[in-house]
N, C-alpha and C positions, 0 to 999 in steps of 0.2 A: 438118615436125616442130614448129616454133615455133606454128604455127596450131593443132595439135592439142593442144599443152599450153595455149595460151590458152583454146580451147575448153572443155578438162576444167577449167581453174580457173574460168572463168565459170559452168560448171554446178554446180561444187562451191559457189561463193559463193551462187548462187541457191538451191541445196538448204538452205543454212545459213539464208538469210533466212526461208524458209518454215517451217523447223523451229523458229525462235525466235519466232514470231509470238505465242506465249503470253506470252513473256517481255516483249516489247513492249507488251503489252496491260495490264500491272501497272504501275500508279504509286503509290508508297506514300501520297503526298501529292497531291491534286489539283491541278495548277497552274493551271487555269482558275478555280478558286474556284466552279465551278457546284454542288457538293454541299453546299448550305445547306437548312435546314428548309422554307424555301419552295419550293424547286425539287424536291427529293428525295421520292419517293413511296414508301410502304411497299410491299414486295413483294406483300402479301396485298391491296392495294387493289382489284386486279382478280382475280376468282376464277380464271379460265383462267391467268393468270401465275403465281398462287399455287401452283396445282397442278403448274405446270412446274417451277418453282423447288425446291418441296418433292422432287419426283421427282428433279431434278438432283442436290439436296444429297445424297439418299440414295445415288444412284448413285455419288458421289465419297466416300463415307464411309470406304471402304477407304484411299484415297490420302490423305485428311485424317489418317487414324489414323496411317500412315506418317509424315506431317509431323510430328506431336505426338511420336511415338515417337523421331525423330531429334532433335528438341529436347531431350527429356528425358534422351537419352544423351548429347548434346553439354553439357547445362548441369547435369546431375545431378537435376532434378526441377523443379518450379514450387513457389517459395515460398509461393504462395497460389493459390486459384482464380483462373483468368484467362479474359477473353473479348475477342474482337476482331471488330468489326462493320466489314463492307465495304460499299461502294457500288458499283453496276455501272451503266455507261453502256451503253444498248442502242440499236442503230440502227434506224431505222425498218423495215428488213428483219428485225430480231430478233436479230441478231449482237451478242453483247457485245464491245463495241470497248475499254473500259477497266474496270479494277477498280482501286478506291482503298480505302485504310483511312479509314474515318469516324471512328471511335472505338476506344480499345483500354483495358483495365482491368488493371492488375498486370502487364503485359507490354509489351515494346517491343523485340522481336526481329525484325529485318528479314528473317533468312532463313527464319523460321517463317511470317511473314506473306506473302512471295513465294510459298513452297511451296503455301501454302493457295490463293493467288489464282490460281496457275496453271491449276488444274483448271477455276476459273470462266471463264477466259478462252475455253475451248473451248465454252462454253454457246451454244446456238442456242434463242431463245424464238419465240413466234409473232410475226408482223409486228405492227406498231402499226396499229391500226384507224385513226387519224387521220393517219397517215404522218409522225409526230413523232418524234424521238429521246427516250428515257425514261432518267430517272435513278432507280434503284431503291435502296431501303437494305434489305440482306438481313439475314437472321435472324443474330444473334451465334454465332460458334464459340465453345464454352466448354469448358474443362477441367472435368469433373465430379468426377474424382479428385482427391484431395490429392496433395501432393508425395509423393516416396518418401523424403524427409527425415523421420526421426522427430521427435515432440515438438512438431508444428505445430498451432495451434489449428483447431478444426472450426467453421466458420462457414457460414451459408448465402451462395450464390452469387447475387449479384443481376444482373439484365439490365441491359445499357448502355441508357441511354435511358429507364428507369423511375423 
């Protein structure tokens, strides 16, 4: 009986480890310091990678919309237009192994950032041609609508890094 319980507990723990792989992939601030301008490549530097990233972002639009909706419900809206730019560490095999925040503007909400990053942790890109790890700067996630709070200024939203 004890053996059966131990086996069931081990299976449950192993299942949790696999289920939480996306959570382990997201690191808000990169501890290695690798995401610096000289090492990070724009996502659109390679045409094949750019097309894949755009397709994956479009695939994740619904999930990302839910992340922003939860944030607005929790916080009551956004005080200004906001944007978050992520970086992705891609293994030579094409699996996204880490997602980190490179920059954020007018927002610093860890729950929203983690929610957006979880979908990116499931990405699988084409394998690297040269067999090396890639660091990609992804396009920013932006809130295009103004807050639900009345009386806020309407100003254009600028992109991070421009």
